[in-house]
ROLUMSE-288202 format. One record per atom (N, C-alpha, C, O, CB): x, y, z; residue in one letter. Coordinates in pm, whole numbers, padded with zeros to 5 digits, always signed. Last residue first. Glycine has a CB too. Layout:
XYZA...
END
This chain:
+11138+11781+07724G+11053+11900+07728G+10911+11876+07732G+10833+11971+07735G+11080+11982+07619G+11298+11528+07938G+11271+11602+07815G+11176+11717+07836G+11137+11748+07949G+11216+11510+07710G+11196+11234+08121F+11290+11339+08084F+11244+11411+07958F+11161+11361+07882F+11431+11281+08063F+10978+11147+08368R+10994+11143+08224R+11084+11262+08186R+11051+11376+08216R+10855+11147+08149R+11000+10961+08663F+11026+11088+08594F+11040+11063+08445F+11107+10969+08403F+11154+11156+08649F+10829+10834+08947T+10892+10812+08817T+10902+10948+08749T+10823+11039+08775T+10811+10708+08729T+10872+10786+09297R+10825+10865+09183R+10897+10820+09058R+11011+10775+09063R+10846+11015+09208R+10766+10650+09616G+10849+10656+09497G+10786+10740+09388G+10665+10764+09386G+10876+10517+09446G+10785+10547+09954A+10728+10634+09852A+10823+10639+09733A+10945+10633+09749A+10703+10777+09908A+10712+10410+10264I+10778+10388+10135I+10707+10475+10033I+10584+10478+10027I+10775+10236+10093I+10756+10376+10616E+10704+10453+10502E+10782+10412+10378E+10901+10384+10384E+10715+10608+10527E+10864+10186+10767T+10745+10247+10823T+10678+10334+10717T+10559+10362+10726T+10780+10330+10949T+11045+09887+10683P+10986+10017+10649P+10869+10058+10738P+10787+09975+10778P+10941+10015+10507P+11325+09765+10825T+11182+09738+10818T+11112+09872+10796T+11118+09960+10882T+11131+09667+10949T+11635+09675+10723I+11549+09792+10740I+11405+09747+10721I+11367+09698+10615I+11587+09907+10639I+11897+09497+10862R+11767+09485+10797R+11687+09611+10828R+11672+09649+10944R+11690+09356+10844R+12235+09434+10818I+12137+09530+10869I+12008+09505+10791I+12010+09493+10669I+12187+09680+10854I+12498+09208+10894F+12379+09241+10818F+12294+09343+10894F+12282+09338+11016F+12297+09116+10788F+12846+09127+10853R+12735+09178+10934R+12620+09217+10841R+12641+09254+10726R+12779+09301+11020R+13073+09063+10710G+13003+08956+10778G+12884+09000+10860G+12825+08918+10932G+13096+08884+10863G+13267+09122+10468K+13146+09188+10518K+13058+09081+10581K+12978+09016+10512K+13070+09265+10405K+13590+09180+10346P+13505+09095+10432P+13387+09175+10488P+13405+09281+10548P+13589+09036+10548P+13589+09303+10010T+13631+09318+10149T+13539+09233+10235T+13422+09215+10201T+13628+09470+10194T+13574+09339+09719A+13605+09213+09787A+13665+09236+09926A+13777+09195+09955A+13703+09130+09703A+13290+09529+09611I+13433+09517+09641I+13456+09395+09729I+13367+09353+09804I+13487+09645+09711I+13021+09501+09579W+13099+09545+09463W+13249+09528+09486W+13325+09515+09391W+13068+09691+09430W+12855+09215+09719S+12931+09340+09732S+13005+09372+09604S+13046+09283+09530S+13029+09330+09849S+12532+09083+09724L+12666+09077+09665L+12733+09212+09671L+12674+09313+09632L+12660+09027+09519L+12319+08910+09918V+12365+09048+09895V+12509+09039+09846V+12597+08993+09918V+12353+09137+10025V+12148+08670+09943Q+12263+08686+09853Q+12293+08831+09817Q+12291+08869+09699Q+12240+08606+09727Q+11953+08574+10106A+11916+08683+10016A+12026+08714+09914A+12000+08776+09811A+11885+08808+10096A+12076+08399+10275R+12002+08342+10162R+11959+08449+10062R+11933+08418+09946R+11879+08266+10213R+12164+08576+10471E+12262+08519+10377E+12194+08457+10256E+12248+08462+10146E+12348+08415+10448E+11924+08619+10611A+11985+08729+10536A+12086+08676+10434A+12093+08727+10322A+12054+08828+10631A+11895+08365+10729T+11792+08417+10639T+11848+08529+10552T+11823+08532+10431T+11670+08469+10719T+12127+08362+10889A+12108+08261+10784A+12003+08306+10682A+12021+08286+10562A+12067+08126+10846A+12070+08575+11063V+12185+08584+10973V+12172+08483+10860V+12202+08516+10745V+12317+08559+11050V+11846+08470+11198E+11837+08595+11124E+11949+08608+11022E+11926+08648+10908E+11840+08714+11221E+11957+08235+11316E+11845+08226+11221E+11835+08351+11135E+11817+08342+11014E+11715+08203+11296E+12151+08341+11488I+12191+08248+11382I+12083+08240+11275I+12114+08238+11156I+12219+08107+11440I+12107+08692+11556S+12081+08551+11583S+12122+08465+11464S+12126+08514+11350S+11931+08528+11617S+12160+08949+11451S+12259+08882+11535S+12232+08734+11557S+12326+08657+11577S+12268+08950+11666S+12135+09237+11253L+12094+09098+11272L+12202+09024+11348L+12321+09034+11316L+12067+09029+11136L+12043+09553+11347I+12159+09469+11318I+12119+09325+11350I+12074+09296+11460I+12286+09514+11401I+11784+09734+11202R+11823+09641+11307R+11943+09562+11262R+11946+09509+11150R+11707+09547+11346R+11610+10032+11141A+11724+09945+11108A+11759+09860+11229A+11762+09908+11342A+11847+10029+11062A+11296+10138+11040D+11378+10098+11154D+11486+10000+11109D+11456+09898+11047D+11291+10035+11264D+11244+10393+10787G+11210+10282+10874G+11308+10259+10986G+11389+10344+11021G+11198+10159+10794G+11167+10491+10461K+11199+10535+10597K+11159+10422+10689K+11054+10361+10671K+11126+10670+10635K+11270+10484+10133V+11215+10404+10242V+11261+10467+10372V+11380+10494+10390V+11261+10253+10232V+11217+10605+09814V+11270+10637+09947V+11194+10553+10049V+11071+10550+10051V+11257+10790+09980V+11301+10571+09477V+11220+10520+09588V+11292+10554+09718V+11413+10534+09731V+11197+10364+09575V+11283+10692+09150S+11347+10705+09280S+11250+10653+09385S+11132+10686+09383S+11388+10852+09309S+11353+10673+08797W+11269+10649+08914W+11351+10666+09040W+11474+10657+09037W+11206+10507+08909W+11342+10810+08460G+11404+10749+08577G+11303+10725+08686G+11184+10753+08671G+11515+10835+08628G+11379+10829+08101G+11325+10865+08230G+11395+10793+08343G+11495+10725+08323G+11178+10834+08235G+11520+10788+07862A+11385+10844+07857A+11331+10890+07992A+11248+10980+07998A+11292+10742+07799A+11766+10672+07910V+11763+10797+07834V+11626+10864+07837V+11617+10985+07815V+11803+10771+07691V+11724+10570+08253D+11772+10542+08119D+11759+10674+08041D+11741+10779+08103D+11692+10423+08049D+11789+10515+08605H+11738+10591+08491H+11788+10531+08361H+11882+10452+08359H+11779+10740+08500H+11725+10478+08958D+11785+10434+08831D+11726+10519+08720D+11626+10588+08740D+11760+10281+08804D+11764+10448+09316D+11708+10506+09195D+11778+10448+09073D+11879+10378+09085D+11721+10659+09196D+11701+10440+09666A+11758+10378+09546A+11691+10443+09426A+11576+10487+09433A+11737+10221+09545A+11749+10507+10009E+11705+10553+09878E+11775+10473+09770E+11894+10443+09781E+11732+10704+09860E+11649+10521+10346F+11718+10446+10243F+11662+10492+10109F+11542+10513+10096F+11701+10291+10263F+11686+10634+10679A+11625+10648+10548A+11712+10573+10449A+11834+10561+10467A+11609+10801+10507A+11623+10526+11019V+11707+10554+10903V+11620+10585+10782V+11499+10565+10783V+11800+10435+10873V+11646+10470+11355R+11562+10535+11254R+11651+10579+11138R+11743+10659+11155R+11484+10658+11314R+11841+10380+11533H+11776+10282+11448H+11683+10342+11342H+11646+10273+11248H+11698+10187+11532H+12127+10470+11632N+12011+10545+11585N+11937+10457+11486N+11967+10459+11366N+12053+10683+11520N+12318+10285+11705T+12289+10395+11797T+12166+10475+11758T+12107+10542+11842T+12407+10486+11805T+12328+10098+11498A+12321+10052+11637A+12276+10163+11732A+12204+10137+11828A+12457+09999+11682A+12355+10245+11267A+12234+10163+11284A+12217+10117+11428A+12105+10100+11475A+12240+10042+11190A+12610+10355+11319G+12493+10441+11302G+12364+10365+11324G+12273+10414+11390G+12493+10503+11165G+12768+10125+11322A+12757+10207+11443A+12634+10298+11436A+12563+10315+11535A+12884+10292+11463A+12738+10048+11054L+12694+09960+11161L+12675+10037+11290L+12576+10017+11361L+12794+09845+11181L+12855+10269+10927K+12718+10227+10896K+12661+10143+11010K+12548+10166+11055K+12714+10147+10763K+13119+10277+11041A+13023+10385+11064A+12879+10344+11034A+12789+10382+11109A+13060+10504+10981A+13203+09935+11127G+13234+10071+11086G+13116+10164+11110G+13025+10135+11188G+13274+10074+10940G+13223+09604+11002E+13226+09694+11117E+13261+09834+11067E+13340+09848+10973E+13330+09645+11226E+13043+09568+10689S+13148+09532+10785S+13136+09624+10905S+13050+09712+10909S+13291+09541+10720S+12734+09444+10543T+12837+09545+10570T+12944+09487+10661T+12936+09372+10705T+12773+09671+10634T+12443+09415+10353R+12557+09343+10410R+12670+09444+10426R+12699+09521+10334R+12602+09220+10318R+12103+09480+10399I+12234+09537+10364I+12340+09451+10430I+12329+09417+10548I+12247+09688+10408I+11777+09446+10296V+11887+09378+10364V+12018+09434+10308V+12041+09434+10187V+11880+09223+10345V+11459+09574+10348I+11587+09598+10281I+11696+09529+10362I+11707+09552+10482I+11615+09751+10265I+11144+09402+10308S+11242+09475+10388S+11368+09489+10303S+11383+09423+10200S+11271+09402+10523S+10967+09221+10190H+10929+09361+10208H+11016+09433+10311H+10967+09514+10391H+10783+09370+10250H+11138+08986+10172N+11016+08992+10255N+10975+09135+10290N+10951+09167+10407N+11038+08914+10383N+11407+09161+10063Q+11369+09030+10116Q+11249+09048+10208Q+11257+09117+10310Q+11489+08962+10193Q+11612+09317+09833V+11480+09318+09894V+11450+09175+09939V+11466+09080+09862V+11369+09372+09795V+11956+09399+09892V+11851+09321+09826V+11721+09343+09902V+11720+09382+10019V+11888+09169+09820V+12244+09610+09834F+12129+09564+09909F+12046+09467+09826F+12066+09454+09705F+12042+09683+09953F+12531+09807+09892N+12469+09701+09813N+12356+09645+09898N+12369+09634+10020N+12572+09588+09773N+12545+10161+09949V+12540+10023+09997V+12484+09931+09890V+12401+09970+09808V+12454+10013+10124V+12683+10473+10037P+12641+10384+09929P+12647+10240+09980P+12744+10202+10046P+12729+10402+09801P+12561+10669+10303F+12656+10567+10262F+12603+10490+10141F+12488+10445+10143F+12686+10470+10379F+12549+10976+10469V+12490+10892+10365V+12598+10797+10315V+12711+10838+10288V+12431+10978+10248V+12475+11138+10781D+12569+11084+10684D+12494+10993+10587D+12389+10939+10621D+12685+11008+10754D+12452+11386+11038P+12390+11306+10933P+12496+11258+10834P+12594+11328+10808P+12281+11388+10859P+12594+11348+11360Q+12604+11413+11230Q+12534+11325+11126Q+12554+11204+11125Q+12753+11438+11191Q+12615+11213+11599L+12524+11328+11592L+12535+11407+11463L+12489+11522+11456L+12551+11420+11708L+12766+10989+11520D+12824+11091+11609D+12748+11222+11598D+12808+11330+11590D+12971+11113+11575D+12559+10955+11249V+12679+10900+11311V+12745+11011+11391V+12777+11117+11336V+12778+10840+11203V+12251+10874+11118S+12324+10973+11196S+12440+10902+11266S+12420+10800+11333S+12232+11044+11299S+12181+10789+10774T+12169+10770+10918T+12245+10883+10988T+12296+10974+10924T+12224+10630+10961T+12094+10647+10473A+12111+10774+10544A+12084+10750+10692A+11979+10698+10730A+12015+10885+10486A+12217+10452+10221L+12167+10447+10358L+12197+10581+10423L+12312+10624+10428L+12230+10330+10438L+12143+10397+09888R+12210+10483+09983R+12139+10475+10118R+12017+10489+10126R+12214+10629+09932R+12209+10122+09659G+12128+10227+09717G+12210+10310+09811G+12333+10298+09816G+12007+10169+09789G+12208+09871+09420L+12287+09978+09481L+12194+10087+09531L+12111+10139+09456L+12391+10035+09381L+12042+09696+09292T+12131+09641+09394T+12216+09747+09464T+12289+09715+09558T+12222+09538+09332T+11705+09659+09159S+11829+09733+09181S+11913+09665+09289S+11862+09586+09368S+11799+09878+09220S+11459+09547+09151S+11534+09546+09026S+11672+09610+09040S+11748+09614+08943S+11456+09618+08918S+11342+09593+09394A+11388+09456+09366A+11471+09448+09239A+11546+09352+09220A+11270+09362+09356A+11264+09859+09359L+11372+09826+09452L+11429+09688+09423L+11551+09668+09428L+11322+09832+09597L+11052+09818+09177H+11171+09893+09136H+11288+09863+09229H+11401+09843+09182H+11142+10044+09135H+10876+09672+09341A+10925+09614+09215A+11051+09686+09167A+11146+09622+09122A+10815+09621+09106A+10823+09854+09546W+10894+09730+09576W+10950+09665+09450W+11060+09609+09452W+10800+09632+09647W+10687+10053+09393C+10810+10086+09467C+10890+09960+09494C+11011+09956+09469C+10776+10157+09600C+10462+09912+09306E+10562+09957+09207E+10694+09991+09275E+10800+09962+09221E+10509+10079+09130E+10335+09881+09556R+10376+09763+09478R+10482+09800+09374R+10580+09728+09357R+10253+09699+09409R+10277+10146+09621E+10370+10070+09704E+10422+09948+09628E+10541+09916+09636E+10301+10026+09835E+10282+10344+09316S+10212+10268+09420S+10317+10197+09505S+10433+10188+09465S+10110+10166+09359S+10443+10657+09249M+10432+10512+09233M+10346+10455+09346M+10340+10510+09455M+10572+10446+09232M+10366+10967+09087A+10385+10889+09211A+10367+10741+09179A+10286+10703+09094A+10284+10935+09322A+10539+11121+08822A+10424+11044+08866A+10458+10967+08992A+10566+10909+09003A+10376+10948+08756A+10627+11387+08613V+10652+11321+08740V+10525+11248+08783V+10416+11306+08780V+10698+11423+08850V+10538+11505+08379P+10670+11442+08378P+10705+11368+08507P+10804+11294+08510P+10774+11547+08351P+10185+11422+08317G+10296+11505+08358G+10428+11432+08358G+10432+11310+08339G+10271+11561+08493G+10000+11229+08261A+10026+11329+08157A+10148+11414+08191A+10208+11472+08101A+09904+11419+08139A+10077+10889+08344S+10044+11025+08384S+10077+11121+08271S+10171+11098+08194S+10118+11064+08513S+10184+10653+08279T+10055+10682+08221T+10010+10824+08255T+09913+10873+08198T+09952+10582+08269T+10503+10537+08195M+10422+10625+08277M+10291+10654+08205M+10289+10678+08084M+10496+10754+08309M+10679+10232+08223K+10604+10324+08138K+10515+10409+08227K+10458+10358+08324K+10519+10247+08032K+10972+10208+08434S+10837+10170+08393S+10777+10274+08301S+10818+10390+08301S+10749+10150+08516S+11300+10114+08379V+11212+10227+08402V+11073+10189+08350V+11059+10143+08237V+11265+10355+08332V+11560+09940+08508M+11435+09922+08438M+11343+10036+08475M+11311+10053+08593M+11371+09785+08470M
END
């Protein structure tokens, strides 16, 4: 879903509220973290829950990255023929471990694109959120 732009230019900054609305309309994003001292980006399924990003994952590099380097970036975007949007969240990633935290995350219903077991959750609490909309064409 691309919002109507009121700006005269092809690029417009979004308010925080607009950023959250766009994120809530999407389910696929990218988690950027550092793994073994190397930057890496992972496609992830996610949901917005209580002004945070919830990612469901399995054991592996994403989880290891979040465990060893809690400062992460997250990006989601979308487009149609007329324009697009992009939101970047910078924040702190935490692996959820308590029964209450996991139960809350499960209620968010993060659905995976592939049928592999994913029993772990990462929650990103933002320290910064910024987004832009783009109008395509001349």
